[in-house]
C-alpha atoms as an extended CHARMM CRD file, in Angstrom:
* protein
*
       199  EXT
         1         1  UNK       CA             23.3520000000       14.1050000000        1.5040000000  PROA      1               0.0000000000
         2         2  UNK       CA             21.5260000000       10.6050000000       -0.0440000000  PROA      2               0.0000000000
         3         3  UNK       CA             18.2900000000       11.1050000000       -1.8950000000  PROA      3               0.0000000000
         4         4  UNK       CA             15.5570000000        8.2570000000       -2.1600000000  PROA      4               0.0000000000
         5         5  UNK       CA             12.4940000000        8.4820000000       -4.0290000000  PROA      5               0.0000000000
         6         6  UNK       CA              9.6150000000        6.2280000000       -3.3670000000  PROA      6               0.0000000000
         7         7  UNK       CA              6.2180000000        6.2750000000       -5.7060000000  PROA      7               0.0000000000
         8         8  UNK       CA              3.5540000000        4.3200000000       -3.8950000000  PROA      8               0.0000000000
         9         9  UNK       CA              0.7560000000        3.0970000000       -6.4880000000  PROA      9               0.0000000000
        10        10  UNK       CA             -1.9160000000        0.9940000000       -4.9400000000  PROA      10              0.0000000000
        11        11  UNK       CA             -3.4560000000       -1.9230000000       -7.4310000000  PROA      11              0.0000000000
        12        12  UNK       CA             -6.2280000000       -1.1080000000       -9.5880000000  PROA      12              0.0000000000
        13        13  UNK       CA             -9.2720000000       -2.2570000000       -8.9060000000  PROA      13              0.0000000000
        14        14  UNK       CA             -9.5630000000       -6.6510000000       -8.4100000000  PROA      14              0.0000000000
        15        15  UNK       CA            -12.0830000000       -9.1430000000      -10.3950000000  PROA      15              0.0000000000
        16        16  UNK       CA            -14.9860000000       -9.0510000000       -8.1310000000  PROA      16              0.0000000000
        17        17  UNK       CA            -15.1980000000       -5.0350000000       -7.4350000000  PROA      17              0.0000000000
        18        18  UNK       CA            -15.4830000000       -3.3980000000       -4.2300000000  PROA      18              0.0000000000
        19        19  UNK       CA            -15.5490000000       -5.5240000000       -1.4970000000  PROA      19              0.0000000000
        20        20  UNK       CA            -12.7780000000       -6.2090000000        1.7520000000  PROA      20              0.0000000000
        21        21  UNK       CA             -9.9600000000       -8.7490000000        0.4600000000  PROA      21              0.0000000000
        22        22  UNK       CA             -7.2410000000       -8.0740000000        2.5400000000  PROA      22              0.0000000000
        23        23  UNK       CA             -4.7850000000      -11.2600000000        2.1460000000  PROA      23              0.0000000000
        24        24  UNK       CA             -7.6190000000      -12.8840000000       -0.2790000000  PROA      24              0.0000000000
        25        25  UNK       CA             -5.7300000000      -13.7150000000       -3.5580000000  PROA      25              0.0000000000
        26        26  UNK       CA             -8.0490000000      -12.3990000000       -6.7880000000  PROA      26              0.0000000000
        27        27  UNK       CA             -6.2270000000      -10.5220000000       -9.5140000000  PROA      27              0.0000000000
        28        28  UNK       CA             -6.9630000000       -7.5900000000      -11.1870000000  PROA      28              0.0000000000
        29        29  UNK       CA             -9.9040000000       -6.8180000000      -13.6320000000  PROA      29              0.0000000000
        30        30  UNK       CA             -9.5460000000       -5.8500000000      -17.1640000000  PROA      30              0.0000000000
        31        31  UNK       CA            -10.5810000000       -2.3300000000      -15.9130000000  PROA      31              0.0000000000
        32        32  UNK       CA             -7.8530000000       -2.8260000000      -12.8850000000  PROA      32              0.0000000000
        33        33  UNK       CA             -5.1230000000       -3.3880000000      -15.4870000000  PROA      33              0.0000000000
        34        34  UNK       CA             -6.3660000000       -0.5410000000      -17.4000000000  PROA      34              0.0000000000
        35        35  UNK       CA             -5.9830000000        1.1430000000      -14.2370000000  PROA      35              0.0000000000
        36        36  UNK       CA             -2.4720000000        0.4980000000      -13.4590000000  PROA      36              0.0000000000
        37        37  UNK       CA             -1.0250000000        0.8430000000      -17.2180000000  PROA      37              0.0000000000
        38        38  UNK       CA             -2.9210000000        4.4580000000      -17.5180000000  PROA      38              0.0000000000
        39        39  UNK       CA             -1.8050000000        5.7840000000      -14.1350000000  PROA      39              0.0000000000
        40        40  UNK       CA              2.1150000000        4.5980000000      -15.1820000000  PROA      40              0.0000000000
        41        41  UNK       CA              3.3040000000        7.2780000000      -18.2400000000  PROA      41              0.0000000000
        42        42  UNK       CA              4.8550000000        5.7540000000      -21.4750000000  PROA      42              0.0000000000
        43        43  UNK       CA              8.4770000000        7.0450000000      -20.7850000000  PROA      43              0.0000000000
        44        44  UNK       CA              8.5860000000        6.9010000000      -17.1180000000  PROA      44              0.0000000000
        45        45  UNK       CA             11.6750000000        4.5380000000      -15.4330000000  PROA      45              0.0000000000
        46        46  UNK       CA             12.5860000000        3.4600000000      -12.2610000000  PROA      46              0.0000000000
        47        47  UNK       CA             15.7730000000        1.6700000000      -10.4210000000  PROA      47              0.0000000000
        48        48  UNK       CA             13.7610000000       -0.8940000000       -8.7070000000  PROA      48              0.0000000000
        49        49  UNK       CA             10.2780000000       -2.1610000000       -8.2910000000  PROA      49              0.0000000000
        50        50  UNK       CA              9.2320000000       -3.7600000000       -5.1200000000  PROA      50              0.0000000000
        51        51  UNK       CA              5.9180000000       -5.3180000000       -4.9140000000  PROA      51              0.0000000000
        52        52  UNK       CA              3.1610000000       -7.1090000000       -2.2100000000  PROA      52              0.0000000000
        53        53  UNK       CA              3.0170000000      -10.6910000000       -3.2650000000  PROA      53              0.0000000000
        54        54  UNK       CA             -0.7270000000      -10.5260000000       -3.8400000000  PROA      54              0.0000000000
        55        55  UNK       CA             -1.4270000000      -10.9170000000       -7.2320000000  PROA      55              0.0000000000
        56        56  UNK       CA             -3.6100000000       -7.6520000000       -7.8250000000  PROA      56              0.0000000000
        57        57  UNK       CA             -0.2610000000       -5.8110000000       -7.4160000000  PROA      57              0.0000000000
        58        58  UNK       CA              2.6240000000       -8.4650000000       -8.3240000000  PROA      58              0.0000000000
        59        59  UNK       CA              0.7740000000       -9.5970000000      -12.2850000000  PROA      59              0.0000000000
        60        60  UNK       CA              1.2480000000       -6.0530000000      -12.8630000000  PROA      60              0.0000000000
        61        61  UNK       CA              5.0980000000       -5.5040000000      -11.1580000000  PROA      61              0.0000000000
        62        62  UNK       CA              6.7190000000       -8.2720000000      -12.9990000000  PROA      62              0.0000000000
        63        63  UNK       CA              4.6650000000       -6.7490000000      -16.4840000000  PROA      63              0.0000000000
        64        64  UNK       CA              6.2160000000       -3.7380000000      -15.8160000000  PROA      64              0.0000000000
        65        65  UNK       CA              9.7090000000       -4.9620000000      -15.1400000000  PROA      65              0.0000000000
        66        66  UNK       CA              9.4040000000       -6.8930000000      -18.2300000000  PROA      66              0.0000000000
        67        67  UNK       CA              8.6690000000       -4.4850000000      -20.3080000000  PROA      67              0.0000000000
        68        68  UNK       CA             11.3330000000       -1.5460000000      -19.1400000000  PROA      68              0.0000000000
        69        69  UNK       CA             14.1380000000       -3.9770000000      -17.6050000000  PROA      69              0.0000000000
        70        70  UNK       CA             13.6960000000       -2.9530000000      -13.8430000000  PROA      70              0.0000000000
        71        71  UNK       CA             14.4930000000       -5.1130000000      -11.0240000000  PROA      71              0.0000000000
        72        72  UNK       CA             11.9100000000       -6.0740000000       -9.8190000000  PROA      72              0.0000000000
        73        73  UNK       CA             11.2960000000       -7.6650000000       -5.3460000000  PROA      73              0.0000000000
        74        74  UNK       CA              8.6000000000       -9.2750000000       -4.1400000000  PROA      74              0.0000000000
        75        75  UNK       CA              8.3170000000       -7.7500000000       -0.6040000000  PROA      75              0.0000000000
        76        76  UNK       CA              6.4930000000       -9.9090000000        1.7420000000  PROA      76              0.0000000000
        77        77  UNK       CA              6.3120000000       -7.1590000000        4.3710000000  PROA      77              0.0000000000
        78        78  UNK       CA              4.3060000000       -4.6670000000        2.1180000000  PROA      78              0.0000000000
        79        79  UNK       CA              1.5660000000       -7.5300000000        1.8940000000  PROA      79              0.0000000000
        80        80  UNK       CA             -2.1750000000       -6.1320000000        2.9100000000  PROA      80              0.0000000000
        81        81  UNK       CA             -3.3680000000       -6.3190000000        6.4760000000  PROA      81              0.0000000000
        82        82  UNK       CA             -6.0010000000       -9.3730000000        6.8610000000  PROA      82              0.0000000000
        83        83  UNK       CA             -9.1410000000       -8.0510000000        7.6310000000  PROA      83              0.0000000000
        84        84  UNK       CA            -10.6990000000      -11.1210000000        9.0930000000  PROA      84              0.0000000000
        85        85  UNK       CA            -13.5980000000      -12.4950000000        9.3380000000  PROA      85              0.0000000000
        86        86  UNK       CA            -14.8210000000       -9.2990000000        6.8620000000  PROA      86              0.0000000000
        87        87  UNK       CA            -12.7390000000      -10.5670000000        3.5760000000  PROA      87              0.0000000000
        88        88  UNK       CA            -14.3700000000      -11.5770000000        0.6330000000  PROA      88              0.0000000000
        89        89  UNK       CA            -17.2670000000       -9.1210000000        2.0820000000  PROA      89              0.0000000000
        90        90  UNK       CA            -18.5790000000       -6.1490000000        0.8660000000  PROA      90              0.0000000000
        91        91  UNK       CA            -19.1730000000       -2.8850000000        2.9620000000  PROA      91              0.0000000000
        92        92  UNK       CA            -23.0530000000       -3.0470000000        2.8510000000  PROA      92              0.0000000000
        93        93  UNK       CA            -23.1040000000       -6.7180000000        3.7000000000  PROA      93              0.0000000000
        94        94  UNK       CA            -20.6420000000       -6.1960000000        6.7210000000  PROA      94              0.0000000000
        95        95  UNK       CA            -23.2050000000       -3.4300000000        7.5820000000  PROA      95              0.0000000000
        96        96  UNK       CA            -25.6200000000       -5.8760000000        7.8320000000  PROA      96              0.0000000000
        97        97  UNK       CA            -23.9250000000       -8.2690000000        9.9080000000  PROA      97              0.0000000000
        98        98  UNK       CA            -21.8370000000       -5.9860000000       12.2810000000  PROA      98              0.0000000000
        99        99  UNK       CA            -23.3580000000       -3.0210000000       12.5830000000  PROA      99              0.0000000000
       100       100  UNK       CA            -21.8770000000       -0.0110000000       13.7190000000  PROA      100             0.0000000000
       101       101  UNK       CA            -18.5050000000       -2.5310000000       14.2030000000  PROA      101             0.0000000000
       102       102  UNK       CA            -17.4580000000       -1.0700000000       10.6600000000  PROA      102             0.0000000000
       103       103  UNK       CA            -17.7330000000        2.5050000000       11.3830000000  PROA      103             0.0000000000
       104       104  UNK       CA            -15.7220000000        2.1430000000       14.3620000000  PROA      104             0.0000000000
       105       105  UNK       CA            -13.1810000000        0.2790000000       12.4430000000  PROA      105             0.0000000000
       106       106  UNK       CA            -12.5370000000        3.1330000000       10.0060000000  PROA      106             0.0000000000
       107       107  UNK       CA            -12.6940000000        5.7050000000       12.6900000000  PROA      107             0.0000000000
       108       108  UNK       CA            -10.8360000000        3.9040000000       15.3610000000  PROA      108             0.0000000000
       109       109  UNK       CA             -8.8060000000        1.0690000000       13.9420000000  PROA      109             0.0000000000
       110       110  UNK       CA             -6.9340000000        0.4130000000       17.0700000000  PROA      110             0.0000000000
       111       111  UNK       CA             -9.8020000000       -1.3000000000       19.7210000000  PROA      111             0.0000000000
       112       112  UNK       CA            -12.2820000000       -1.7980000000       17.1640000000  PROA      112             0.0000000000
       113       113  UNK       CA            -10.4410000000       -4.6420000000       15.1040000000  PROA      113             0.0000000000
       114       114  UNK       CA            -12.6880000000       -6.7810000000       12.9270000000  PROA      114             0.0000000000
       115       115  UNK       CA            -13.0750000000      -10.3520000000       14.1820000000  PROA      115             0.0000000000
       116       116  UNK       CA             -9.9010000000      -12.4710000000       13.4250000000  PROA      116             0.0000000000
       117       117  UNK       CA             -8.1850000000      -10.0930000000       11.4650000000  PROA      117             0.0000000000
       118       118  UNK       CA             -3.9410000000       -8.6220000000       11.9840000000  PROA      118             0.0000000000
       119       119  UNK       CA             -4.1550000000       -6.1870000000       14.7000000000  PROA      119             0.0000000000
       120       120  UNK       CA             -3.3670000000       -2.6600000000       13.3480000000  PROA      120             0.0000000000
       121       121  UNK       CA             -0.4230000000       -2.2100000000       15.6710000000  PROA      121             0.0000000000
       122       122  UNK       CA              0.6570000000       -5.5500000000       14.2040000000  PROA      122             0.0000000000
       123       123  UNK       CA              0.8590000000       -3.9140000000       10.6000000000  PROA      123             0.0000000000
       124       124  UNK       CA              1.8860000000       -0.7390000000       11.8920000000  PROA      124             0.0000000000
       125       125  UNK       CA              4.7710000000       -2.6240000000       12.8750000000  PROA      125             0.0000000000
       126       126  UNK       CA              5.2660000000       -5.0710000000       10.1580000000  PROA      126             0.0000000000
       127       127  UNK       CA              4.6430000000       -1.8420000000        7.5610000000  PROA      127             0.0000000000
       128       128  UNK       CA              7.1860000000       -0.2020000000        9.5040000000  PROA      128             0.0000000000
       129       129  UNK       CA              9.7170000000       -2.5200000000        9.4110000000  PROA      129             0.0000000000
       130       130  UNK       CA              9.5530000000       -3.1090000000        5.7990000000  PROA      130             0.0000000000
       131       131  UNK       CA              9.3460000000        0.7170000000        4.9100000000  PROA      131             0.0000000000
       132       132  UNK       CA             12.9060000000        0.3550000000        6.9490000000  PROA      132             0.0000000000
       133       133  UNK       CA             14.6770000000       -2.6590000000        5.7170000000  PROA      133             0.0000000000
       134       134  UNK       CA             13.6810000000       -1.3710000000        2.0360000000  PROA      134             0.0000000000
       135       135  UNK       CA             14.6750000000        2.4350000000        2.6290000000  PROA      135             0.0000000000
       136       136  UNK       CA             18.1920000000        0.9800000000        3.4510000000  PROA      136             0.0000000000
       137       137  UNK       CA             18.1570000000       -1.4920000000        1.2420000000  PROA      137             0.0000000000
       138       138  UNK       CA             17.5530000000        0.8740000000       -1.7730000000  PROA      138             0.0000000000
       139       139  UNK       CA             18.9110000000        3.8760000000       -0.4840000000  PROA      139             0.0000000000
       140       140  UNK       CA             19.6560000000        6.5850000000       -3.6260000000  PROA      140             0.0000000000
       141       141  UNK       CA             17.6410000000        4.8230000000       -5.7870000000  PROA      141             0.0000000000
       142       142  UNK       CA             14.1470000000        5.8980000000       -7.5110000000  PROA      142             0.0000000000
       143       143  UNK       CA             11.7050000000        2.8110000000       -6.4300000000  PROA      143             0.0000000000
       144       144  UNK       CA              8.2460000000        2.1110000000       -7.5210000000  PROA      144             0.0000000000
       145       145  UNK       CA              6.3810000000       -0.1220000000       -4.4580000000  PROA      145             0.0000000000
       146       146  UNK       CA              3.1440000000       -1.2420000000       -5.7890000000  PROA      146             0.0000000000
       147       147  UNK       CA              1.1120000000       -1.9640000000       -2.5650000000  PROA      147             0.0000000000
       148       148  UNK       CA             -2.3530000000       -1.6000000000       -1.3060000000  PROA      148             0.0000000000
       149       149  UNK       CA             -4.1580000000        1.1620000000        0.9170000000  PROA      149             0.0000000000
       150       150  UNK       CA             -3.6390000000       -0.3500000000        3.9630000000  PROA      150             0.0000000000
       151       151  UNK       CA              0.0170000000       -0.0920000000        3.4830000000  PROA      151             0.0000000000
       152       152  UNK       CA              0.2320000000        3.2040000000        1.8930000000  PROA      152             0.0000000000
       153       153  UNK       CA             -1.8060000000        4.2030000000        4.7470000000  PROA      153             0.0000000000
       154       154  UNK       CA              0.5360000000        2.5640000000        7.6310000000  PROA      154             0.0000000000
       155       155  UNK       CA              3.7710000000        3.7750000000        5.2500000000  PROA      155             0.0000000000
       156       156  UNK       CA              2.3020000000        7.4250000000        5.3780000000  PROA      156             0.0000000000
       157       157  UNK       CA              1.8320000000        7.0830000000        9.4310000000  PROA      157             0.0000000000
       158       158  UNK       CA              5.3880000000        6.5460000000       10.3380000000  PROA      158             0.0000000000
       159       159  UNK       CA              6.4100000000        8.8230000000        7.3010000000  PROA      159             0.0000000000
       160       160  UNK       CA              4.4890000000       11.7230000000        9.2380000000  PROA      160             0.0000000000
       161       161  UNK       CA              4.2270000000       10.2340000000       12.8900000000  PROA      161             0.0000000000
       162       162  UNK       CA              0.4390000000        9.5280000000       13.2450000000  PROA      162             0.0000000000
       163       163  UNK       CA             -1.1840000000        6.6350000000       14.8270000000  PROA      163             0.0000000000
       164       164  UNK       CA             -1.8630000000        4.1740000000       13.0410000000  PROA      164             0.0000000000
       165       165  UNK       CA             -6.1460000000        4.6150000000       13.5010000000  PROA      165             0.0000000000
       166       166  UNK       CA             -5.0780000000        8.0160000000       12.3280000000  PROA      166             0.0000000000
       167       167  UNK       CA             -3.4580000000        6.7590000000        9.1760000000  PROA      167             0.0000000000
       168       168  UNK       CA             -6.5800000000        4.4140000000        8.8860000000  PROA      168             0.0000000000
       169       169  UNK       CA             -9.0070000000        7.0200000000        9.1470000000  PROA      169             0.0000000000
       170       170  UNK       CA             -7.3330000000       10.1400000000        7.4820000000  PROA      170             0.0000000000
       171       171  UNK       CA             -6.6290000000        9.0750000000        3.8000000000  PROA      171             0.0000000000
       172       172  UNK       CA             -8.3380000000        8.3130000000        0.8080000000  PROA      172             0.0000000000
       173       173  UNK       CA             -6.3540000000        5.8000000000       -1.2980000000  PROA      173             0.0000000000
       174       174  UNK       CA             -8.4250000000        5.2870000000       -4.6790000000  PROA      174             0.0000000000
       175       175  UNK       CA             -7.9090000000        2.4810000000       -6.9600000000  PROA      175             0.0000000000
       176       176  UNK       CA             -4.2170000000        2.5600000000       -9.1110000000  PROA      176             0.0000000000
       177       177  UNK       CA             -3.5460000000        6.6880000000       -7.1320000000  PROA      177             0.0000000000
       178       178  UNK       CA              0.4310000000        7.2980000000       -6.3830000000  PROA      178             0.0000000000
       179       179  UNK       CA              1.8380000000        9.2160000000       -4.0500000000  PROA      179             0.0000000000
       180       180  UNK       CA              5.4610000000        9.8040000000       -3.3040000000  PROA      180             0.0000000000
       181       181  UNK       CA              7.8260000000       10.0120000000       -0.2350000000  PROA      181             0.0000000000
       182       182  UNK       CA             11.1690000000       11.5930000000       -0.4610000000  PROA      182             0.0000000000
       183       183  UNK       CA             13.7840000000       10.3840000000        2.4630000000  PROA      183             0.0000000000
       184       184  UNK       CA             17.2840000000       12.0920000000        2.2720000000  PROA      184             0.0000000000
       185       185  UNK       CA             19.9860000000       10.6830000000        4.4530000000  PROA      185             0.0000000000
       186       186  UNK       CA             21.5460000000       14.0690000000        6.0890000000  PROA      186             0.0000000000
       187       187  UNK       CA             25.0550000000       14.9190000000        7.9200000000  PROA      187             0.0000000000
       188       188  UNK       CA             22.1510000000       16.1670000000       10.6100000000  PROA      188             0.0000000000
       189       189  UNK       CA             19.6050000000       13.5120000000       10.6400000000  PROA      189             0.0000000000
       190       190  UNK       CA             17.2550000000       11.0810000000        8.2980000000  PROA      190             0.0000000000
       191       191  UNK       CA             14.6650000000       13.6270000000        6.9840000000  PROA      191             0.0000000000
       192       192  UNK       CA             11.1790000000       11.8100000000        4.8390000000  PROA      192             0.0000000000
       193       193  UNK       CA              8.7230000000       13.9380000000        3.8440000000  PROA      193             0.0000000000
       194       194  UNK       CA              5.1980000000       13.1780000000        1.5240000000  PROA      194             0.0000000000
       195       195  UNK       CA              5.8370000000       15.0110000000       -1.9900000000  PROA      195             0.0000000000
       196       196  UNK       CA              2.8660000000       13.9490000000       -3.2010000000  PROA      196             0.0000000000
       197       197  UNK       CA             -0.4940000000       12.4930000000       -2.3480000000  PROA      197             0.0000000000
       198       198  UNK       CA             -2.7220000000       10.2380000000       -4.6870000000  PROA      198             0.0000000000
       199       199  UNK       CA             -2.7090000000       11.8660000000       -7.5100000000  PROA      199             0.0000000000
């Protein structure tokens, strides 16, 4: 049996505070850097680090890689979902400009996408493909994935067999929170389970 462990960590607070970012490439704020450093134990070690290409993930991942001499790979497939016309706006601004659309999106993302956004079904497929690729490529390793709230939700959708909408609506993923997924390749097939959510 081969066991692979993925520690998933969402980036810390970006510069500019809470807003829809998606593909916007804001770096971490000073608080965000501190949140990330506090979330990672001083003596923790991984075999490999994967990171979203966006600055709010990549800069911390590369710093950690250098400090602990762990190989790091920028994985384009783990980029956050695009929120289209909502990017750069706060939730309050979106509520004022789009009325019930925002609440409907979080309740049923498959049927109420933001204008000009990446369709949640496409995002779910993209994350699933990246997850399968890296699970295979790094089988037997302990991996740290530095990524986004939406990415973590879609990984959990695949692990737990949830619809994209249920995964978007069903999980709180605060800044710098950590979760863990275990994958066991056994003679009876591959078994994936959520070990820990959001500590």
